[in-house]
N, C-alpha and C positions, 0 to 999 in steps of 0.2 A: 657962176648960178642957174643960168637955165640949165650948162651939160647935166652937173650934175643931180639935179631934179630931176630931169629925162632922163637918166641911168635909173635913179630911186625907181621912178614911174614903171620904166620898164623889167627893172629886178621882182615889182612888187607884179605888174603883172605874167610875168614868167612861172616864180614860185605861187602864185595863184592859181593860174592854169596847171601848174605840177601838183597842187595838192587836190585838186580836182579829177585829173585822171588817177593819182595815188587811190582816191577813197570809193569810187566807182568802181577802179582793180579788184579792190580787198574784198568788195560785197563779194563781186564777181567769182572772183577766188574761193571765196570758204561756201559759197553756194554748193560748187563741185566739190572741193574740198573733204566737205561733209560728210559725204556718202562713199567716201575714199577706204579701200579697207583698213582698220586698224594694225592688223600683221605689220603694214609701210610707216609705220609709229619712228619717226627720227631717221629715216632710211632714206636716201637718193632712191632707192625706186617707190617711194611716193610722187616726187615728182615725173619721174616714167611712166607710170598711172594714170597722171593729171594730164600731163600730155594728150591724151586719148580724149579728154572731153573740152566742147567745142569751149563753152563757157567760161572755165577756167584759160585756155591758150587767150580768149578774149580778157579774160579780165588779167593775165597774165603781161601783155601787148598795152595794157592801160595804163598799170605798173610801170612798163619800161618809157612810154611817152614820158612820165611823170620823170620817170628817173634821168632822162636827158634834159627836159624844162629842167628840172631841178638841177642838173650839171653846167646849165646853160648859165643861169640864176647867180651858183656859185662863184662861176669864173668873171661875173660881172659885180657883183656886192659882197658884205661879206658875210661869213657865214652866221655869225650872230645876227643878222638883220634874216636871212634866209630861212634861217629850222622856223622859230616862230611861225612865219606864213605859211608854212610846211605843214604846221601841224595844226591846217586848218581842212586838213583833209575830211578829217572825221564831222565835220559839215556836210561835206559832197556824198558822205556815206550813208549818215540820216538822213539826207533828202533822197538817195535811191532807194534804201530802204525803209522809207515811209509810204515811195509807190509800190512796194514790193505789197507790205503789211497793213495799206491804209488805214497806219494807227495815228491820233489829231499829235501832235506839237505837244501840246498842256505844257502847265507849267515849268514839269522837270526841263522839257526841251528848252524851251523859252529861256531858265534859267542858265542851262549849259552855255546855249548859244551864246549868250549877254557877256557870262566868266570867260568864256575862249574869247572870242573878238576885242573885249576889254583887258582884258589880259593881253592881246599879244598888241594891241594899241602903247595898255601902257607901259611892256618891256622897249616898246622901241624906242619912243619920244623921252621917257627917262633917261634909258640908255645910250641913246646915237649912237648906233655899233658906227663904226667908222673905221675903216682900213688902217695897218702898219706894217712892219717890215717884220716875216714870218722869224720865228727865234730858232737860228743857227746850231743851238746845243742841239746833237745827236738826243743825249741822254733825255733829257727831257720832252724829246718827241717819245721815246722811246716809255718811259715811268706813265705817261698817259694812256698812252695807246695798248701798254701793257696792263694799267689798273681797267682800263672798258675792258679788253678780251678777256680779261680774268676772272672778272668781274661776269661774264657774258655763260664764261665755263661753269663755276659755279652753279652758275642759278638756271645753267641747261642740268647739270646733275640732279640738281633736287626736285628739277622738274620732270624729269626722267620719272624717279620714284615715285611720286606723285600723279599720274596722268590726267588722274579725272576729277580732282579734286583742284590742288593748287598752279597743279602740272602748268596748264597752258597760262596760265599769268605770267610766271615765270617763266616758260619761254616766248612768251613775246614780249618782255622784257629784254630778254638776253637778247632777243632781234633787235630792238632796238636801241643796243647801246651799239650791237655791231653795226648798224647803218646810219648812226653818227659818227660812227667812225669811219664808213663806207664816203660818208658827204665829204669828210676833212680830208680822205686822202684822194679824191675828186677835187678839190680845190688846188693840193699841192703838185698832182699828177694837169691840169688846165695848166696850171703856171708853166713847169716845165717844160709842155708842148709850145708855148708861147716866147720860150726860150729860147729852145732847141729842137725843136719839129716832130719826130716820131724820134730820130735817137735819142737825144735826149729823154724823152719818152719811157722809153724800153729799156733803156741799160738803169731806169730806177726799180726799185722796188715796189712803188707805190700801184702804179695801177695794177697788179698783180698780187697789191691789199687789197683793192677795191674789187677785183674779182673775186678772194677768197671771203669777204665777206657779203659780196653779196649773194655766193650760192650758200655760201651756210646762213644766212639772214635766210632765206628762201624755204631753206627747207624744216627752219625750227617755227616759220612763221605757217605756214602750210600743216607742221604739225599740230600748231596750239589750232589752228581754227579745224581740222579734223574731227580733234576730242573735244570742243567746248562750244560755245555760242559765239556769235562775236563779238556780245557785251563782255564776254572775260576777256579775250585777247587785246582784241583791238584799243580800247583805252590804254594798254598799256604797253601797246607798240606805239602808239599817239606819242606819247608824256616823253617816251624813254629818250628815243629820237635827238628832238631837237636840244634836251639835258646835254646829252652827251654831245653830241656838233657843237653846241655854246664852249663846251668845257674845254675842249679842242681849238677852236675857234682862238678863245681867250687865254687859253694853255699853252699853243706853241706857233698857232700860224698871224702872230700878230694881229689880232683885232683887237677893239680898242672899246671898253666901255666907260662912263660917269661913274666916275667912285666917289663922289661925296656924298654924306650922309642922309642928303633926300632923296638923288637918286636910285641909291641903293635901296634903298626900302621900296621906293615905288620899283624898281627893280625884281626886287623879291617877291613882295606883292603881286605884279605883274607875272610873275611864275607859277606863283600860289593860284591864283586866276584860271589859268589856262590849264594848270592839272586837274583843277578841280571843276574845269567848266568840260574835261576832256571824259570824267570820269560821270560825270552826269548825263552828256550826252550821250559814251559807251553803253551804260545800263539803261538810257530809254528804252521803253517796251516796242520802239517800233524797229532795234533791232534786231535779227534775224537770230530761232534761238537754236536753232541745229539740232533740234530732240534727236534726231537720226542716230545720232552714237552716245547717247546720253546712256543708253542698255548697251554695251558690248554682247554679243557674242559668248558662247562658254568658247567654242575654236578662238575664236581674238584674244581673250582674258588668255587661255593654255599658252600661245606661241609669243605671250608675253613675257 
């Protein structure tokens, strides 16, 4: 019992530390991305341009650190436990944004904070996430992953058509779905490494899937950051990732949640509170506005 509790505390610390790095990293990346040329929208050139900006590199470094800490947490705990904790990155993003904008938290901020923290707690306490044996059926893996990737592709297609209206929200949602799949594949890759070392790891497709999801998600996120305020894109990203990750965890990684009526009701209420809190915090006035890109130049519009 003591060992299980210590592992849970370690997973908690790792996941919250990862959320802190991710939240700070997202704010720094958006500060830099909002000044990038709109002609780089949804292009790998965007990453090349941003690599020249120290603030963006700092934000990327924090994001990578957050992903590494998150991967370690996923290796020691269930994805259904880690994903809701990673969603608290929005609290840290808001803290840094408040420091930059000097905006008070106000009723909206406190309500969002309470809903996010309470929702995460309710989901974990009611669901009691615990590990199990991963489902070996490859068809089930591909169906769930294919559904997530397919949904991300549809969202990206529509997001590309409406860049300055709902586009950033759709792109951020697509990136969140890919990051959720990336988290699940990171968990599988860690298991393969533990069982057979580097040979077992790199003979499977999962680590390459992690890389593909990560790079594609990064392009989508930076394009969303480039074309809209953080308050439009970050809530969608933060809400989509844990939902996709939990679906993968329960769908094929063998994670188990309580399924009695009362537990399911509290789990659903917890996830609803998490999403509502994310929206309230993401739309808080403290979040950067990024007004620089709201009126693109005629040349940028022509290039699109």
